[in-house]
DRENMAR-619097 format. One line per 8 residues: number of its first residue (from 1); their letters; for each residue y, x, z of C-alpha. Coordinates in steps of 0.2 Angstrom, whole numbers. Layout:
# DRENMAR-619097
NUM) a) Y:X:Z  ... $
***
This chain:
# DRENMAR-619097
1) midlrsdt) 651:199:1469  663:193:1455  652:184:1443  658:184:1426  641:182:1417  644:164:1412  653:148:1417  636:141:1421 $
9) vtkltdrm) 635:150:1437  648:139:1446  644:131:1462  646:112:1466  663:107:1473  663:99:1490  667:82:1482  652:83:1471 $
17) rqemfrae) 641:86:1485  648:71:1494  646:60:1479  628:66:1477  624:61:1495  632:44:1493  626:40:1475  618:23:1472 $
25) vgddvyrd) 602:26:1463  587:17:1454  574:22:1442  583:27:1426  567:26:1415  568:7:1419  587:8:1416  590:4:1434 $
33) dptiqkle) 601:18:1440  619:12:1441  626:29:1443  618:35:1427  625:20:1418  642:23:1425  642:41:1419  635:37:1402 $
41) elaadmlg) 648:23:1399  662:35:1405  656:49:1393  654:37:1378  672:31:1381  679:49:1382  670:54:1367  674:39:1357 $
49) keealfvt) 656:34:1353  647:18:1355  634:24:1368  629:40:1377  614:47:1386  611:59:1400  599:73:1396  593:88:1406 $
57) sgtqgnqi) 602:102:1397  613:106:1382  598:113:1373  588:97:1375  603:87:1369  605:97:1353  586:96:1350  586:78:1352 $
65) avlvhcsl) 600:76:1339  590:87:1327  574:77:1330  583:60:1327  593:65:1312  580:75:1302  563:73:1295  549:85:1294 $
73) gqeiilee) 552:99:1281  571:96:1280  585:109:1283  600:110:1294  616:120:1290  624:129:1304  634:145:1308  624:161:1309 $
81) gshifrye) 629:164:1327  628:147:1333  619:142:1349  606:131:1341  601:145:1329  602:160:1341  599:154:1359  587:139:1359 $
89) ggatsafa) 570:147:1356  567:142:1338  566:124:1345  572:116:1328  556:124:1320  544:122:1334  549:103:1338  557:96:1323 $
97) giqpfpik) 548:106:1309  564:110:1300  571:126:1294  589:132:1297  601:137:1284  613:149:1293  630:152:1285  642:166:1290 $
105) gergimsa) 658:159:1297  675:167:1301  675:169:1320  661:156:1321  669:143:1310  661:139:1293  672:134:1278  670:117:1270 $
113) vdveaair) 667:126:1253  653:136:1260  645:121:1268  645:111:1252  638:126:1242  623:126:1255  619:108:1253  602:106:1244 $
121) gtdiheae) 588:94:1240  589:88:1222  577:101:1216  559:99:1222  557:117:1226  571:116:1239  571:109:1257  583:94:1258 $
129) tgliclen) 598:96:1269  596:84:1283  610:88:1295  626:99:1297  628:107:1314  645:113:1321  649:122:1338  665:120:1347 $
137) thnraggt) 670:131:1356  659:144:1348  651:155:1361  645:170:1351  662:171:1342  671:172:1359  675:154:1363  684:151:1347 $
145) vmspekmk) 691:134:1344  688:124:1328  703:113:1325  700:94:1321  708:98:1304  695:111:1300  681:98:1306  689:85:1295 $
153) eifevaer) 686:96:1280  668:98:1283  666:79:1288  673:74:1271  660:85:1263  646:77:1273  652:60:1269  652:64:1250 $
161) hsipihld) 634:69:1252  629:56:1265  623:69:1278  626:67:1296  635:80:1307  630:85:1325  643:94:1336  636:106:1349 $
169) garlmnaa) 651:103:1360  644:112:1376  662:118:1379  671:105:1369  682:101:1384  689:119:1383  694:116:1365  702:100:1369 $
177) valkrpmt) 712:108:1384  717:123:1373  724:112:1359  731:99:1372  722:86:1362  709:72:1367  691:75:1364  691:60:1352 $
185) dftqyvtt) 702:70:1340  687:81:1337  673:69:1339  680:57:1326  673:69:1313  655:70:1319  641:58:1319  634:64:1336 $
193) vqiclskg) 640:76:1350  633:85:1365  644:90:1379  638:101:1394  642:96:1412  637:112:1420  647:124:1409  664:126:1417 $
201) lgapvgsi) 665:109:1424  654:113:1439  640:100:1439  623:107:1444  613:101:1429  614:90:1414  622:86:1397  628:71:1388 $
209) iagstefi) 624:66:1370  633:52:1362  633:43:1345  630:25:1339  619:13:1348  605:15:1335  606:34:1338  605:33:1357 $
217) akarkwrk) 590:21:1356  580:34:1346  587:48:1356  581:39:1372  563:39:1365  564:57:1360  570:62:1377  555:53:1384 $
225) rlggglrq) 543:63:1373  551:79:1378  549:75:1396  567:71:1400  564:54:1407  571:54:1425  569:43:1439  582:42:1453 $
233) agvlaapg) 594:52:1443  610:45:1450  611:60:1462  613:71:1446  625:59:1438  637:58:1452  643:76:1451  644:73:1432 $
241) ivaltemi) 656:59:1435  667:71:1446  665:84:1432  672:73:1419  686:65:1429  692:79:1440  687:96:1432  693:96:1414 $
249) drlkedhe) 712:98:1416  709:113:1427  701:123:1413  718:128:1408  718:140:1423  702:148:1417  710:151:1400  725:159:1408 $
257) haawlasq) 714:170:1418  704:175:1402  720:179:1392  728:189:1406  711:199:1408  711:202:1389  729:209:1390  724:221:1403 $
265) insipgln) 708:227:1394  719:230:1378  730:241:1389  716:252:1395  712:267:1384  694:266:1378  693:247:1379  697:234:1367 $
273) vasevetn) 695:215:1365  684:212:1351  689:194:1347  706:184:1350  704:175:1367  707:156:1364  698:149:1379  688:156:1394 $
281) ivmmdvse) 677:170:1385  682:188:1383  672:199:1372  675:217:1377  671:232:1365  666:247:1375  661:258:1360  675:271:1363 $
289) teltskqf) 669:274:1381  652:281:1373  643:269:1384  632:255:1378  635:238:1384  620:238:1396  626:255:1403  644:248:1406 $
297) veklkdhg) 637:232:1414  627:242:1426  643:251:1431  652:235:1433  638:229:1444  639:245:1455  658:240:1457  654:222:1462 $
305) vlanpfap) 657:213:1445  643:204:1435  644:203:1417  633:201:1402  629:214:1388  631:203:1372  629:216:1358  625:235:1358 $
313) tivrlvth) 643:239:1363  650:222:1367  651:215:1385  655:197:1388  666:191:1402  668:172:1406  681:165:1418  677:149:1428 $
321) ydvskadi) 683:139:1443  674:150:1455  684:165:1449  701:167:1457  717:175:1451  713:189:1464  696:191:1457  703:194:1439 $
329) hqtaevlk) 715:207:1446  701:215:1455  691:215:1439  705:224:1429  706:237:1442  687:240:1442  688:242:1423  701:255:1424 $
337) nivtsnvg) 691:265:1437  675:264:1427  684:271:1411  694:284:1421  678:290:1430  668:290:1414  681:301:1405  682:313:1420 $
345) s) 663:315:1419 $
***
């Protein structure tokens, strides 16, 4: 099967498996795991922050950031299609006791004007804004990149109002590669950041959150409360080190595959790309085929291709390092065959 459901389905590289086997380990709750420490120091340096912390998942990392930054009854401003709002099980309300203030962005990107207008807290009837959350790249918008310049505009608003910014940078590496800029160009405009090691980079599990020394101290306690204190975790950190040192530059290949596939989709009568492809996510509109996204995904599966229905008539296709150029060409042929057979029927 050609698996285009997500870049989370990638399998470990041989190098990652070897490094896991050789990893020097210790009890990380006691701060004794040297491989975890090496990963956290590497990540902090790459992200331009004082310290970093290994967490079990991107969702856990995002929720820890909300828990550290916010107080009970506060509000967070975020884009209406953001992962924190749409795909984390209502955790911000369940754990932190805060309410979201979703804003409609343009292709997932909020404007600084809209963010400033949403800031509340001087009136006793209103929830006080405790945090602004950004997402880069934006998953639901189709892997769109928020430029550092756009991030700076919101950062300046946040500074005027003394509000912290957290970046859900699960795919920040894709944004950096797409714009050919270091991650620090983006992270200089946020207080804290989360990056995912298992999206596109191939590590089996885990994410990194980074920020000030004070933030990480508080984050470490919240990680413990959430059950995220790990023991001999170096076996998980070892592939994460490989992910950050060897797997970022090759994301360019995933972007090229996605762009080529998008061009083929737009050439097939009845199919359209719903959002400009900037990184490794293709949103395909199948409405003209008179099939729902679920029906279309079933037909893809019958032809050996896995994908996700993302909206009633939108199918999401995600490229990653386990998908070759030949796989992408085969996928294009499958799409042509499905549309042709559906028209014929």
